[in-house]
C-alpha positions as CSV (number, residue, x, y, z in Angstrom):
1,M,6.2,-20.4,18.5
2,S,7.5,-17.0,19.4
3,T,11.1,-16.2,20.1
4,K,11.9,-13.5,22.7
5,F,15.1,-11.5,22.3
6,S,16.9,-9.7,25.1
7,N,18.3,-6.3,24.5
8,D,21.7,-7.8,24.5
9,S,20.9,-10.0,21.5
10,I,19.9,-7.0,19.3
11,I,22.6,-5.2,17.4
12,R,21.7,-1.7,16.4
13,A,23.1,0.2,13.4
14,S,25.0,2.5,15.8
15,E,26.8,-0.5,17.2
16,I,27.8,-1.6,13.8
17,G,29.2,1.9,13.1
18,E,31.0,1.8,16.5
19,Y,32.5,-1.6,15.6
20,V,33.6,-0.6,12.2
21,F,35.2,2.6,13.6
22,C,37.0,0.7,16.4
23,H,36.2,-2.9,17.3
24,R,38.1,-2.6,20.6
25,A,35.9,0.3,21.7
26,W,32.8,-1.8,20.8
27,W,34.1,-4.7,22.7
28,L,34.9,-2.6,25.8
29,H,31.5,-1.1,25.8
30,R,29.4,-4.1,24.8
31,V,31.3,-6.9,26.5
32,Q,33.1,-5.2,29.4
33,G,30.3,-2.7,30.1
34,L,32.7,0.3,30.2
35,E,31.4,3.7,29.2
36,S,33.3,6.2,27.0
37,A,35.4,8.8,28.7
38,N,34.1,11.3,26.1
39,R,30.6,11.2,27.3
40,A,30.2,15.0,27.2
41,Q,31.4,15.1,23.6
42,M,29.1,12.3,22.7
43,D,26.1,14.1,24.3
44,A,27.1,17.3,22.5
45,G,27.2,15.3,19.2
46,A,23.7,13.8,19.9
47,A,22.3,17.3,20.6
48,R,23.9,18.6,17.4
49,H,22.2,15.7,15.4
50,I,18.9,16.7,16.9
51,Q,19.4,20.3,16.0
52,H,20.4,19.3,12.4
53,G,17.4,17.1,12.1
54,R,15.1,20.0,13.1
55,A,16.8,22.2,10.5
56,V,16.3,19.6,7.8
57,Q,12.6,19.3,8.8
58,R,12.2,23.1,8.6
59,A,13.9,23.1,5.1
60,D,11.5,20.4,4.0
61,A,8.5,22.3,5.2
62,L,9.6,25.5,3.5
63,T,10.3,23.6,0.3
64,R,6.7,22.1,0.3
65,A,5.3,25.6,1.1
66,A,7.2,27.1,-1.9
67,I,5.9,24.4,-4.2
68,I,2.3,25.0,-3.1
69,L,2.7,28.8,-3.4
70,C,4.2,28.4,-6.9
71,A,1.3,26.1,-7.9
72,I,-1.2,28.8,-6.6
73,A,0.7,31.5,-8.5
74,L,0.6,29.4,-11.7
75,F,-3.1,28.8,-11.3
76,F,-3.8,32.5,-11.0
77,A,-1.5,33.3,-13.9
78,L,-3.4,30.9,-16.1
79,L,-6.7,32.3,-14.8
80,C,-5.6,35.8,-15.8
81,A,-4.4,34.6,-19.2
82,L,-7.7,32.9,-19.9
83,A,-9.6,36.1,-18.8
84,L,-7.5,38.1,-21.2
85,I,-8.0,35.7,-24.1
86,F,-11.8,35.4,-23.7
87,S,-12.5,38.9,-22.6
88,V,-15.0,40.8,-24.8
89,T,-13.8,44.3,-25.7
């Protein structure tokens, strides 16, 4: 037996945060259907979160690239050391 939920019965993490911050604002939005008067500021905040997320992804990619380059450098350093140790003079 499958149970179907409407969008109204699902509580998202952002709604919990909104309720914790101000239960009255949550009630006005969720029950009364009123939108925030600070819509432009909320949109700017969402855009800033997207921008920050991209910066975090770039930093993660650069960190991975640095680790790979260090591993390659270590490999060649070991290769040179072995060549010096086993070289016939």
